[in-house]
C-alpha positions as CSV (number, residue, x, y, z in Angstrom):
1,X,0.0,0.0,0.0
2,X,0.9,3.7,0.1
3,X,3.2,3.6,3.1
4,X,6.8,4.7,3.7
5,X,9.6,2.6,2.2
6,X,11.0,-0.3,4.3
7,X,12.5,1.2,7.5
8,X,10.7,4.5,7.1
9,X,8.5,6.3,9.6
10,X,4.9,5.7,10.7
11,X,3.4,8.6,8.7
12,X,2.3,8.4,5.1
13,X,-0.4,11.0,4.4
14,X,-2.0,13.5,2.1
15,X,-1.6,11.5,-1.1
16,X,-1.7,13.4,-4.4
17,X,-2.1,11.6,-7.7
18,X,-1.8,12.2,-11.4
19,X,-2.7,10.1,-14.4
20,X,0.0,9.5,-17.0
21,X,-0.5,9.2,-20.7
22,X,-0.6,5.4,-20.6
23,X,-3.2,5.4,-17.8
24,X,-0.8,4.7,-15.0
25,X,-1.3,6.4,-11.7
26,X,1.5,8.5,-10.1
27,X,1.1,9.2,-6.4
28,X,3.3,11.4,-4.0
29,X,2.8,12.0,-0.3
30,X,4.4,13.4,2.8
31,X,6.2,11.6,5.6
32,X,8.2,12.5,8.8
33,X,11.4,11.1,7.3
34,X,12.7,14.3,5.7
35,X,11.8,13.0,2.2
36,X,8.6,12.7,0.2
37,X,7.5,9.3,-1.1
38,X,6.1,8.3,-4.4
39,X,4.7,5.2,-6.1
40,X,3.1,4.0,-9.4
41,X,0.0,2.0,-10.0
42,X,-0.4,0.1,-13.3
43,X,-3.9,-1.3,-12.6
44,X,-6.0,1.8,-11.7
45,X,-4.9,2.0,-8.1
46,X,-5.6,-1.6,-7.0
47,X,-2.0,-2.3,-6.4
48,X,1.1,-0.1,-6.1
49,X,4.8,-0.4,-6.8
50,X,7.1,-0.5,-3.7
51,X,7.1,3.1,-2.3
52,X,10.3,4.9,-2.8
53,X,11.7,8.2,-1.6
54,X,11.2,10.7,-4.4
55,X,14.3,11.6,-6.4
56,X,15.5,14.1,-8.9
57,X,16.4,12.7,-12.3
58,X,20.1,12.6,-11.2
59,X,19.2,10.1,-8.5
60,X,19.5,12.4,-5.5
61,X,16.7,12.1,-3.0
62,X,14.5,15.1,-2.6
63,X,14.2,16.7,0.8
64,X,10.8,17.8,2.2
65,X,9.2,18.3,5.7
66,X,5.8,17.1,6.9
67,X,3.8,19.3,4.6
68,X,1.6,18.9,1.6
69,X,3.5,18.1,-1.6
70,X,1.4,17.8,-4.7
71,X,2.0,16.9,-8.3
72,X,-0.2,18.0,-11.2
73,X,-0.4,17.1,-14.9
74,X,-0.6,20.1,-17.2
75,X,-2.4,20.4,-20.5
76,X,0.8,19.9,-22.4
77,X,1.4,16.5,-20.8
78,X,4.2,17.7,-18.6
79,X,4.0,17.9,-14.8
80,X,4.6,20.3,-11.9
81,X,5.5,19.3,-8.3
82,X,5.1,21.5,-5.2
83,X,7.4,21.0,-2.3
84,X,9.7,22.9,0.2
85,X,13.2,21.6,-0.6
86,X,14.6,20.9,2.9
87,X,14.8,18.0,5.2
88,X,12.7,19.0,8.2
89,X,11.8,15.8,10.0
90,X,10.3,14.4,13.3
91,X,13.0,14.1,16.0
92,X,11.8,11.5,18.5
93,X,14.8,12.0,20.8
94,X,14.0,15.7,21.4
95,X,10.3,16.1,22.3
96,X,10.6,19.9,22.5
97,X,11.5,19.9,18.7
98,X,8.7,17.6,17.5
99,X,7.0,20.4,15.7
100,X,10.1,20.9,13.4
101,X,8.6,18.5,10.9
102,X,5.7,20.8,10.2
103,X,7.7,24.1,9.9
104,X,9.5,26.0,7.1
105,X,6.9,25.9,4.4
106,X,8.2,29.1,2.9
107,X,9.4,29.5,0.2
108,X,7.6,27.1,-2.2
109,X,9.7,25.3,-4.7
110,X,8.5,23.7,-8.0
111,X,10.0,20.9,-10.0
112,X,9.1,20.2,-13.6
113,X,8.2,16.7,-14.7
114,X,8.6,15.0,-18.1
115,X,7.3,11.6,-19.0
116,X,9.7,8.8,-20.0
117,X,9.5,5.1,-20.7
118,X,10.2,2.8,-17.8
119,X,10.4,-1.0,-17.6
120,X,6.8,-1.3,-16.6
121,X,5.2,1.8,-18.2
122,X,5.5,5.5,-18.2
123,X,7.5,7.2,-15.4
124,X,8.2,10.9,-14.6
125,X,11.7,12.4,-14.8
126,X,11.9,15.3,-12.3
127,X,14.0,18.4,-12.8
128,X,15.9,20.4,-10.2
129,X,13.7,23.0,-8.5
130,X,13.0,26.8,-8.7
131,X,11.5,29.1,-6.1
132,X,7.9,29.9,-7.1
133,X,6.3,31.7,-4.1
134,X,7.6,33.2,-1.0
135,X,6.6,35.5,1.9
136,X,8.8,38.1,3.6
137,X,7.9,36.5,7.0
138,X,9.9,33.2,7.2
139,X,7.5,31.8,9.8
140,X,4.5,32.0,7.3
141,X,3.5,28.5,6.3
142,X,2.1,28.3,2.8
143,X,0.5,24.9,2.0
144,X,-2.5,22.9,0.6
145,X,-2.0,24.2,-2.9
146,X,-3.8,23.7,-6.2
147,X,-3.0,24.5,-9.8
148,X,-5.3,26.3,-12.2
149,X,-4.5,26.4,-15.9
150,X,-6.4,28.5,-18.3
151,X,-5.6,29.6,-21.9
152,X,-1.8,29.2,-21.4
153,X,-1.8,31.0,-18.0
154,X,-0.9,29.3,-14.7
155,X,-2.2,30.1,-11.3
156,X,-1.2,28.5,-7.9
157,X,-3.6,28.6,-5.0
158,X,-2.4,28.3,-1.4
159,X,-3.5,29.0,2.1
160,X,-1.6,30.1,5.2
161,X,-4.2,28.6,7.5
162,X,-5.8,32.1,7.7
163,X,-5.8,33.6,4.3
164,X,-6.3,31.9,0.9
165,X,-4.6,33.4,-2.1
166,X,-4.3,32.7,-5.8
167,X,-1.0,33.7,-7.6
168,X,-0.4,33.9,-11.3
169,X,3.0,32.5,-12.2
170,X,5.0,33.5,-15.2
171,X,4.8,30.6,-17.6
172,X,8.5,31.1,-18.5
173,X,9.4,29.7,-15.1
174,X,7.6,26.4,-16.1
175,X,9.0,26.5,-19.7
176,X,12.5,26.7,-18.3
177,X,11.8,23.7,-15.9
178,X,10.5,21.5,-18.6
179,X,13.4,22.4,-20.9
180,X,16.0,21.9,-18.2
181,X,17.2,18.5,-19.3
182,X,18.3,19.8,-22.7
183,X,19.1,23.4,-22.1
184,X,22.7,24.3,-23.0
185,X,22.5,28.1,-23.6
186,X,24.4,30.9,-21.9
187,X,22.1,33.3,-20.0
188,X,22.7,36.8,-21.4
189,X,20.1,39.0,-19.8
190,X,21.7,41.2,-17.1
191,X,25.3,40.1,-17.9
192,X,27.6,42.7,-16.6
193,X,30.9,40.9,-17.0
194,X,31.9,38.0,-19.2
195,X,35.6,37.0,-19.1
196,X,37.6,33.9,-19.9
197,X,41.2,32.8,-19.6
198,X,43.5,34.7,-19.3
199,X,41.8,36.9,-16.7
200,X,43.9,39.7,-15.2
201,X,44.5,39.6,-11.4
202,X,42.8,43.0,-11.2
203,X,39.8,44.1,-13.3
204,X,37.4,47.0,-13.2
205,X,34.4,46.1,-11.1
206,X,31.0,46.9,-12.5
207,X,28.3,48.6,-10.4
208,X,26.1,46.0,-8.7
209,X,22.4,46.5,-7.9
210,X,21.2,48.2,-4.8
211,X,18.9,45.9,-2.8
212,X,16.9,48.6,-0.9
213,X,16.7,52.4,-0.5
214,X,14.9,54.9,1.7
215,X,11.2,55.1,0.7
216,X,10.6,58.6,-0.8
217,X,7.0,58.4,0.4
218,X,8.2,58.0,4.0
219,X,11.0,59.9,5.8
220,X,11.8,56.8,7.8
221,X,10.7,53.7,5.8
222,X,12.6,51.2,3.7
223,X,11.8,50.5,0.1
224,X,12.7,46.9,-0.9
225,X,13.8,46.9,-4.5
226,X,14.0,43.0,-4.6
227,X,17.1,43.1,-6.7
228,X,19.7,40.4,-6.9
229,X,22.9,39.3,-8.4
230,X,24.6,36.1,-9.7
231,X,28.3,35.1,-10.0
232,X,29.3,32.3,-12.4
233,X,32.8,30.9,-12.4
234,X,34.9,28.1,-13.7
235,X,38.0,27.4,-11.5
236,X,40.6,24.7,-10.8
237,X,42.5,24.7,-7.5
238,X,45.7,22.6,-7.4
239,X,45.5,22.8,-3.6
240,X,42.5,23.7,-1.5
241,X,43.4,25.9,1.4
242,X,41.1,27.4,4.0
243,X,40.1,31.0,3.2
244,X,41.7,31.0,-0.3
245,X,40.1,34.0,-1.9
246,X,38.8,33.5,-5.5
247,X,37.1,36.9,-5.9
248,X,37.3,40.0,-3.8
249,X,36.1,43.6,-4.2
250,X,36.0,44.5,-0.5
251,X,37.2,47.7,1.0
252,X,39.4,47.8,4.1
253,X,36.2,48.0,6.3
254,X,34.9,44.8,4.7
255,X,32.3,46.4,2.5
256,X,31.8,44.5,-0.8
257,X,31.7,40.8,-1.5
258,X,34.2,37.9,-1.7
259,X,34.2,34.3,-2.7
260,X,36.6,32.1,-0.7
261,X,37.2,28.4,0.1
262,X,36.6,26.9,3.5
263,X,38.0,24.0,5.5
264,X,34.9,21.9,4.5
265,X,36.0,21.9,0.9
266,X,33.3,24.4,0.0
267,X,33.1,27.9,-1.6
268,X,31.6,30.6,0.6
269,X,30.2,34.0,-0.4
270,X,30.6,36.9,1.9
271,X,28.2,39.9,1.5
272,X,28.9,43.2,3.3
273,X,27.4,46.7,3.0
274,X,29.5,48.3,5.7
275,X,26.8,47.8,8.3
276,X,25.8,44.1,7.9
277,X,27.7,41.0,6.9
278,X,26.1,37.8,5.6
279,X,27.6,34.6,4.3
280,X,26.6,31.1,3.0
281,X,28.5,28.3,1.4
282,X,27.9,25.4,-1.0
283,X,27.5,21.8,0.3
284,X,30.7,20.3,1.8
285,X,33.2,18.1,-0.1
286,X,32.1,19.2,-3.5
287,X,35.3,21.0,-4.4
288,X,38.2,18.7,-5.3
289,X,41.8,19.6,-5.8
290,X,43.0,19.5,-9.4
291,X,39.5,19.3,-10.8
292,X,37.8,22.0,-12.9
293,X,34.5,23.1,-11.3
294,X,31.6,25.2,-12.5
295,X,29.9,27.2,-9.7
296,X,27.1,29.7,-9.7
297,X,26.1,31.6,-6.6
298,X,22.7,33.2,-6.8
299,X,21.7,36.0,-4.5
300,X,18.0,36.4,-4.9
301,X,16.7,39.7,-3.4
302,X,13.1,38.6,-3.6
303,X,12.9,35.9,-0.9
304,X,16.4,37.0,0.4
305,X,17.9,33.6,-0.3
306,X,21.3,32.4,-1.5
307,X,21.6,29.3,-3.5
308,X,24.6,27.5,-5.0
309,X,24.7,25.4,-8.2
310,X,27.9,23.4,-8.4
311,X,28.7,21.4,-11.6
312,X,25.1,21.7,-12.7
313,X,23.5,20.5,-9.3
314,X,21.6,22.7,-6.9
315,X,22.9,22.3,-3.4
316,X,20.3,20.9,-1.0
317,X,22.4,20.4,2.1
318,X,22.8,16.6,1.7
319,X,23.2,15.0,5.1
320,X,25.3,17.9,6.4
321,X,22.5,20.3,7.1
322,X,18.7,20.6,6.8
323,X,18.9,23.4,4.2
324,X,21.0,23.7,1.1
325,X,19.9,27.3,0.7
326,X,20.4,30.1,3.2
327,X,18.7,33.4,4.0
328,X,20.5,36.7,4.1
329,X,19.7,39.8,6.1
330,X,16.8,41.7,4.5
331,X,18.4,45.0,5.6
332,X,21.5,44.4,3.5
333,X,21.7,47.4,1.2
334,X,24.2,46.4,-1.5
335,X,27.6,44.8,-1.9
336,X,29.4,47.5,-3.9
337,X,32.9,47.9,-2.6
338,X,36.1,48.7,-4.4
339,X,36.1,49.8,-8.0
340,X,38.6,47.0,-8.6
341,X,37.9,43.2,-8.4
342,X,40.7,40.9,-7.4
343,X,40.6,37.5,-9.3
344,X,42.6,34.4,-8.3
345,X,44.7,32.8,-11.0
346,X,42.7,29.6,-10.6
347,X,39.6,31.3,-12.0
348,X,39.3,30.3,-15.7
349,X,36.0,32.1,-16.5
350,X,34.0,34.8,-14.8
351,X,30.5,36.1,-15.4
352,X,28.6,38.5,-13.1
353,X,24.9,39.3,-13.5
354,X,22.9,42.1,-12.1
355,X,20.0,39.8,-11.3
356,X,19.3,36.4,-9.8
357,X,19.6,33.5,-12.3
358,X,17.0,30.8,-12.2
359,X,18.2,27.3,-11.4
360,X,17.5,26.2,-15.0
361,X,19.6,29.1,-16.3
362,X,22.6,28.1,-14.1
363,X,22.3,24.6,-15.3
364,X,22.2,25.8,-18.9
365,X,25.3,27.9,-18.3
366,X,27.1,24.7,-16.9
367,X,26.2,22.7,-20.0
368,X,27.1,25.6,-22.4
369,X,30.7,25.5,-21.2
370,X,30.9,21.8,-20.8
371,X,29.6,20.6,-24.2
């Protein structure tokens, strides 16, 4: 039946199903194991395949708390999947933390699904996810969604236990998800800097977006511009050292940004406006000595979230931490520092954007330079 996989927890609830083109049923549901579960039925729901933890197409298990996670089939025959992309789970050893499995339903992430042939019938290949909906209050819990599709337009409905809302979503977000398996194009919109080997050790630093300003309608208020930036590099480090600086435009007081290595074999971004400093790094042990890596760090000024895409894979925290993505301070004003950017000799290519890249665009950049 629709339970957790062997050895899983006692909760398997809120099943959501879709019908594939060959009549097979696809079902996904929530658990307290830190992962969603899915199964297929080839006989109209009478019997089911052995439940498995849901995976991306590359085989990595998806991470999801005890919250609704629904999948829908769209008119074009492709699929969309709603989940929260982190591993919140029930912790029996710590009763005071038992509610952790229900929390962190903000933001909402979406995967795209494309049908493929499996050994027993049609199956769904799932892309890596994009942020679709967020709230400025990280404690808000958006859930119990539905998809409305009309005349090529897409709407997501959700409730926060108190208020129900319907959001129109730009169809290009979905188009990018469904094309993610094949996309190998360089994202050009918002490209401020595009350099390849040989890159000078010192280059002129372009002006980066301002994240917020004083609201002209109020003498005291903040106006959130919801701007972002993205940094895309290829690099090869013959030796990985702690705090080896790959990029740096900081002033003496720390204002600006830097990319540096850490003792966990990660790359970390540091953001500083002279008042506030924020930092986040990619998942550990992804950076290997003597190996060429492609890394995109995305600073999204909408939900105030930093994500890393390393060698075409969006970091999800793996077993190291619950979240692969991190929040930065909503009061951070900008990361403009020195007019000069220092570049380590290990950096083989460098692109800086004045906007956040979507996950699909970062993957497209990776394929473009690794064809």
